[in-house]
C-alpha positions in Angstrom: 56.8 -42.7 95.9 57.3 -41.0 92.4 57.3 -37.2 92.5 54.2 -37.2 91.0 52.7 -39.2 94.4 54.6 -36.6 96.6 53.6 -33.7 94.6 49.6 -34.3 95.4 50.6 -35.8 99.6 52.2 -32.2 100.0 50.0 -31.0 98.1 46.8 -31.9 100.8 48.2 -32.0 102.7 48.2 -28.2 102.9 45.1 -27.6 102.0 44.6 -29.7 104.7 46.4 -27.7 107.2 44.9 -24.2 105.9 41.1 -25.2 106.2 40.8 -27.6 108.8 43.9 -27.2 111.5 43.7 -23.3 110.8 41.5 -22.9 113.8 37.9 -20.5 112.6 37.3 -16.6 113.2 36.5 -15.1 116.9 32.7 -14.0 116.5 31.8 -11.0 116.4 29.8 -9.0 119.3 27.1 -8.7 116.1 27.6 -12.4 115.8 26.5 -13.6 118.7 23.6 -10.7 119.2 20.5 -12.7 118.9 18.5 -12.8 115.4 15.5 -10.5 115.6 12.0 -11.6 115.5 10.1 -11.0 112.3 6.4 -10.9 111.9 5.5 -14.0 109.5 7.3 -15.9 112.1 4.0 -15.0 114.5 6.1 -14.4 117.4 5.0 -10.4 118.1 2.9 -8.8 116.8 2.6 -6.5 113.6 3.9 -3.2 113.5 0.7 -1.1 113.3 0.8 0.1 109.4 -0.2 4.4 108.6 -3.3 5.3 107.2 -2.8 4.9 103.7 -6.2 6.9 101.4 -7.6 4.5 98.5 -10.2 5.5 96.0 -11.6 2.3 94.0 -14.2 2.8 92.6 -16.7 -0.1 93.2 -17.9 -2.6 90.7 -20.9 -4.0 90.5 -23.2 -6.4 88.4 -25.9 -3.8 87.0 -29.5 -5.2 87.5 -29.8 -5.8 84.3 -26.9 -8.8 83.7 -28.4 -9.7 87.3 -31.6 -10.5 84.9 -29.4 -11.9 82.5 -27.7 -14.3 84.9 -31.7 -15.0 86.0 -32.9 -16.5 82.8 -29.4 -18.3 81.8 -30.3 -20.6 85.1 -33.6 -21.0 84.5 -32.9 -21.7 80.5 -31.2 -24.5 81.4 -27.3 -23.4 81.7 -24.8 -25.3 83.3 -24.3 -23.3 87.0 -20.3 -23.3 86.5 -20.9 -22.0 83.6 -23.0 -18.8 84.1 -20.3 -16.4 85.3 -18.1 -16.7 82.5 -21.4 -15.6 80.3 -22.7 -13.5 82.9 -18.9 -11.4 81.7 -19.2 -12.1 77.6 -23.0 -10.8 77.7 -21.8 -8.0 79.3 -18.6 -7.9 76.4 -20.9 -8.1 73.5 -24.1 -6.2 74.8 -23.7 -4.9 78.3 -26.4 -7.5 79.1 -28.6 -4.9 77.2 -32.0 -7.4 75.2 -32.1 -5.1 72.6 -28.2 -5.2 71.5 -27.3 -4.9 67.9 -24.4 -4.4 65.8 -24.9 -4.7 62.1 -21.5 -4.4 60.7 -20.7 -8.5 61.5 -20.6 -10.6 59.1 -24.2 -12.2 57.6 -26.2 -9.3 59.1 -25.3 -8.6 62.1 -25.3 -10.1 65.9 -28.7 -10.0 68.0 -29.4 -9.8 71.8 -27.6 -10.4 74.5 -25.5 -12.6 73.4 -24.9 -10.7 70.6 -25.5 -13.8 68.2 -24.4 -14.0 64.9 -27.4 -13.8 62.2 -25.1 -16.9 60.4 -27.0 -18.8 63.1 -30.3 -18.2 61.5 -30.0 -18.0 57.9 -31.2 -20.6 55.4 -28.5 -22.6 55.1 -27.0 -25.7 51.8 -27.2 -27.7 56.0 -30.5 -25.6 57.5 -33.3 -24.3 54.4 -34.5 -22.2 57.4 -31.6 -21.8 59.4 -29.7 -23.5 62.6 -31.8 -22.1 65.2 -35.5 -22.2 63.2 -34.9 -26.5 62.3 -34.4 -26.7 66.3 -37.9 -25.1 66.7 -35.4 -21.9 69.0 -36.8 -18.8 67.3 -38.9 -18.6 64.7 -37.2 -15.6 62.5 -33.9 -13.4 63.3 -35.2 -11.0 65.1 -36.9 -13.3 67.9 -32.5 -13.0 69.2 -34.0 -9.7 70.7 -36.0 -11.7 73.1 -33.7 -12.1 75.9 -35.4 -16.6 77.0 -34.5 -17.4 73.5 -31.7 -15.3 73.2 -30.2 -17.6 76.3 -31.7 -21.0 74.8 -30.4 -20.4 71.3 -26.9 -19.5 73.0 -27.0 -22.9 74.3 -27.7 -24.8 71.8 -24.6 -22.4 69.6 -22.4 -23.6 72.8 -23.6 -27.0 73.1 -23.2 -27.6 69.1 -19.7 -25.6 69.1 -18.1 -28.0 73.0 -17.8 -24.5 75.2 -17.6 -21.1 74.5 -15.9 -20.8 70.7 -17.9 -19.1 69.2 -17.6 -15.6 71.6 -13.4 -15.8 70.3 -12.3 -16.2 73.9 
């Protein structure tokens, strides 16, 4: 045997004798004590929690938003889009059909969904406006009618393939 082989073998035997041939330590009383049962294991009832006072402000859907929800369903919005629609209507106008924002580009935004006047003004593609071309409005002022506004919003939603017109 070479010197390297003898050294490797003696090192291997030393490591084995230290870790394998040495008896394990004697367990202490703490090691032998049963493990505590926790509530998540479902083996004991939950301990009562101390009472706390929590002040909350209830979030209720205003009647106006319920009206928007009902009218949107009536004009043909899909059930899966109604919740998002009402959230946007609340954000845009607080569900107020008479809302008007004169600072939006192209003359302002009107109604519950704050439809920009861009959609009802004449353009090179639509001589009377996009919404007028599809018979949804006569003038931009028709956007203040809740039903007209929601029908127009549905047309814009379909044209835009989703909520992009409302900058989500």
